[in-house]
N, C-alpha and C positions, 0 to 999 in steps of 0.2 A: 504493500500500500504506500502511495506517495505521501509526503508530508502535507498536512493541511495548512492552508494559508489564511483561513478566516480568523481575523484577529480576536474574535470573541468565541472561538470554537470551544474553548475550555468551558465557558459558561453555558453555551447551548448544549454541549454534551453532558454537563453536570445536571442540567434541568431535564434532559431527555432520558437519563438513566432511571431504570426501575428494576428491582430484583427479579421480577418475573419475566423480563424481556431478555432476549438472546442478543449478545453483542454481534455486530456486523463484522468486526475485525479488531485487531489490536496491534500494538507495537511497543518496543522497548528502546529507551534512550539512556546513555550514560550521562550522569551529572558530575561535573568536575568541581572539586573543592580542596582547600588546604585545611579545612576544619576536621576535627575528630568526630566521626559519626558513630552513634550508638543507637540501638533499637532499630525498629523498622515499622512501617505502616502497611499492614496487609488487610485491614478492614477499618471501616469508619469514614473513608473518603472515596468510596466507589463512585465512578469507575477508574479512579487513579490510585496507584499503589507505589510506595517508595520503599525499595528493597535495599538492605545494607549489603554492599559488596565486600565487606569484611577486609578492608585494606589494612596493611600493617602500618605501624607508627611511621611517620615521615617528618622531615624537617619543616619548620614553619615556612610558608611561602611556596611549598611544592604542591602543585595541584595534580590530583589523580582522580580517576572515575570511581569515587567512593560510594555512589548511589546509583541504583538502576531505577529509572522511572518507567513504570509499565502503565499503558493506557489502553482501555477498550472503548471502541466507538459505538455509540448507540443512536447517533443521528447521521443523516446522509451528508456527504461532503458536497453534493450537487446543489447549486443555487444560481439563480439568474443574476447576471451582472450587466447593469445598464452602461451605455456608452456616455459616461459623464464622470467628472471628478468627484470623488467622495472619500475623504480621509477621516471621517468621523470615528471609525473603528481602528484606524491604523496606529500601530506602535512599532513597526519595523521588524517583527520577528514571527517565528512559527509558534505552534501551540507548545512545543517543548521549551522554547525560549520564554514564553508567557508563564508557564508553570515554574520554571527555574527561577524567574525573577520574583514571583510571589513567594516561593520558598526561601529565597535569599533574604527577602525583607522580613518574613515571619521569623526566621531563625537568626538573622543578623550575621550572616556569614557570606564569604565569597562563594558563588555558585553559578555555574554556567553549563548549558547543555551541549553535548556532542551530537553527532548525527544518528539517525535511526540505525539500529544494529540487528533487530529481530522483528518479524511480523507474525501475527497469528491470524488464521483465517485467510480470506481472499482466495488466491488460486491454490494454496497449499492447505491440506488437512492434517498436517503433522501436529499431533497434540503438544509437542514440545516447541512448536514454532519453527520458523525458517530463518536462518541467518540472512542478514540483509546488509549490503554495503552501499553507502551513498557517498557522493563526491562532495564531502563537506569537511573542512579542516577542524580538528579538535581544538578547543580553547587553550591558549597558552598564557601564562602569567609571567610578566617581566618584573624582576626584583632588582633594584639598583643599589641596595644597601643591606648589610646584615641586620641592621636595626630597622624593624618595620615601622612604617608610618601609622599603620593601623594594627598594632599588636593584639588588640582586644577582639578582633574578628577571628583569630586563630584559637578556637575554643572547642569544647566538647558540646555537642547538641544532640538531642533525642528526636528522631524522625517521627515519633508518636505525636509531637506537637503540631505536625502538619495536618492533623485531623480537622483543625479549625478551618481549613480551606473549604470544607464541605458546606459551611454556612454561606459561602459566597453565592450560592444558587438563589438566594433571596434578593440579590441586588438587581437594580435596573441596569440596562446596558450602559447608559451614560455614566453612572457611578462606577461600574465595574471597569470601564476602559480608563477612567481617570486613575483608579487604583493601579491598574496594570502599567500605565505610563509612568506613574510615580515610582513603582517598583522597578521598572526597567532602568530608570535614571539612577535609582539607588544602587541597583545591581552593578551597573557600569561604573559608578563612582568607586565602589569597593574594588572593582577589578583593575582599575588604572591608577589607584591611589599610590601604589609603590613606584610607578614609573612616570606618571604625569599628575602629581598631586595638585598643581594649580588648576588643572581641568577638573579633577575630582571634586574640588571645592565647589566649582560651578554646578556640577551635577548634583551634589548633595543639596545645595540650596534650591536648585530647579526642581528636585524631587518634592521638597516641601512646598514649593510655590505651586506646583501642579496640583497637589492635594488642596492647597489653600484656595485655589480658583474654584474647585468643585464645592468645597465647604462653603465658600462665600456665596456661590450660586444657590446653594440650598438654603442659606440663611435669609437672603433678601433679594428681590428682583433687581436687575441692572438699573432700572430707572431710579429706584430709591437710593442705590449706592452712588449714582451720578449726582443726585441732589446733595448727598452728604459730603462727597469728596470735592465736588466742583460746583458749588451753589450758583456762582455767577454765570458759568456756562449753561447750567440748567435754566436759569432765568432767560438768557439770550435765546435759547432754543424754543422755549415756550412762547416768547414774544414773536419769534419769527414763524413758527409753524405749529404752535400749540402742543398739547400733550402727546400727540401722535409722533411728532418729530423728536421729542425728547426720548420717547420709548425706542424709536428706531436707532437713533445715535447711540443710546446707552447699550443696546444689544450689540451694536457693531464694535464698541470699545470695551465690552464688559470685562475682558480678561486683564485690562490694564488699569481699571479703576482703583485708585488708592493702593497701588501695588505694594509699597513699603509697609503701610499700616496693615494691610490684609495679611501679608507674610508674618509680621510680628504678632498680630492678634491670634492668628491660627497656631503659631508655634507656642505661644504662652498658654493657650487654652488646652493644648494636648501635651505640654511639656511633662516628661517623666520625672519621678523623684530622683534625687541625686544617686550616683552609683553606690553600691553597697560597700565596695572597697575604695577608699580614697587616700590620697597622699596627706602629708602634714598640712595644716591649715594655710600656710603661706603659698602652697602650690595648688590650692583648690580654687575653683570658680565659685564665687558667692552665689548660691542657688536661691536667690530671692527675685521677686518679680521685677523690681526696679533695675537690678544689675543685669538680669537676663535680657530685659528690654533693650538696654544699652548695647549689649553684645550683639543681639540680633540686628539692631539698627546699623551697627558698624560693619557687620558681615554683609548686609544687603548693600551697603555703600561700596564695599570692595567688589561685590558682584557687579554692580552697575559700572564701576570704573573699568573692570576687566572686559565686560561686554561692549561698552560704548567708547572706551578710551584706549583699550589695549594694554592697560596696566595690570600685570598678573597679581594674584594674591601674594601678600608678603611672604618672602622666602622662609623666615623662621616658622611660620605657621604651616609650611609645606614639608617640614622635617619630622623625623621620628620624635615622639615625646621623650623628654628628658626624665631621668631619675637618678638619685644620688648613689644608690647601690642596687645590686641585683635582688636584694630582699625587699626593697621598697616599691610601692605602686608608682606608676608614671604620673608626673604632674599633669594637671588639667589645663593650665594656662599656657600661653604661647611662648614664653621666654622666662629664663631664670632671673636675669638682672634688671637694671633700670632701663636698658635699651639694647638693641641688637643691630649689628652692622654687617652686611654681607651683600655680595653681587652688585655693589654700587648703590645700595639702598640702606637707609637707616630708619628705625622705628622705635618710638618710646614704648615701654612695657604696656602702657594703657592702650596702645594701638595693636597689641598682640594678646587679646583677652582670652583666647581659647585655642587649643590645638585641634587638629583634625580628628584625632582619636576620640577626644571628648565630644566634639560636635557630632561625630558619627553616632555616638551613644544617644545624644539628644534626638537626632533626626530619626533614628530607628525607633526610639520610644514614641516620638510624636506620630510618626506614620502608622505604627501599630495601634496606638490608642485611637487614632482617627478611623482606621480599618474597623476596630471593634465597635466604634460608634455607628458606622454605616450599617453593620450587620445587626446591631442592637435595635436600630430604628425600624428595620424591616422585619424582625422576628416577633 
């Protein structure tokens, strides 16, 4: 069976599954990670199964196919495609990439899918399945330093926690695709953090921003948000064309309305509690609303300068987190001293408020709490 390209096929297949129905076909994909995998998921998330490949212990940053994703299809791949542009469900990957991204976000680990390796059903009736080779390169991870930028993603995780994916069947397509897009950005951020940390920063912020756009759309209609963020513009539009013109313009620019405030409000609403293991107080991020708000505002400012002015994220925030000894937890802030100087740039300590390892903890917690809120609303 060929790879399916419908970007919400995971959701359609999940909704189409029923225990009494017979699967049309199935397939297996290896999932690559440098995390330590325990347990497996053989029931509770049908028609998707996550099998433990029982890999031996490996060095941090070495990715191997530690998980086998097994999928059974209960809905047809055939669908009519009109001759028009439609990217409403597009996220740039196959169903295996979709599931790997969701699992990466849920578990907080580096995780990417390889190509299809085995099929069940179709032209073959072999009960053990038929080996299948596709022309697709397996994911590779580039590590530039022995000290990882994101050491906390190399951890032990239990595949049983992926049973929560089953609840996604209750989401609407629009909510689901926003979740997948955010997960894909998060997944890619973790994957390139060791080789291109400045780009990883952008992807982490974009992952949260993608979710914030959906959350904001659920909270209030675009016209109300336009009134709140740009009252003078709203007044001009009403004077020129009435309420209808205001609504039309608001819907056209909905994703950019109050972008910074929307990002900060979203992150603060779903911010996780501080990490369980923390460094000494001098190396901690002050986990209170006022300080977190300042940090998020500064990060969004760096994001804007990078996207619109070409100024990369500060180099000290792109490095591995420091720690005084091997027994201590990595610091959460971006720099030890009063200032940092490197690669032709200088930054005061207050301009390096958090390192990527800690911000990844924040974003993972934020996105998972938002995910939980989506599912809770629908159940």
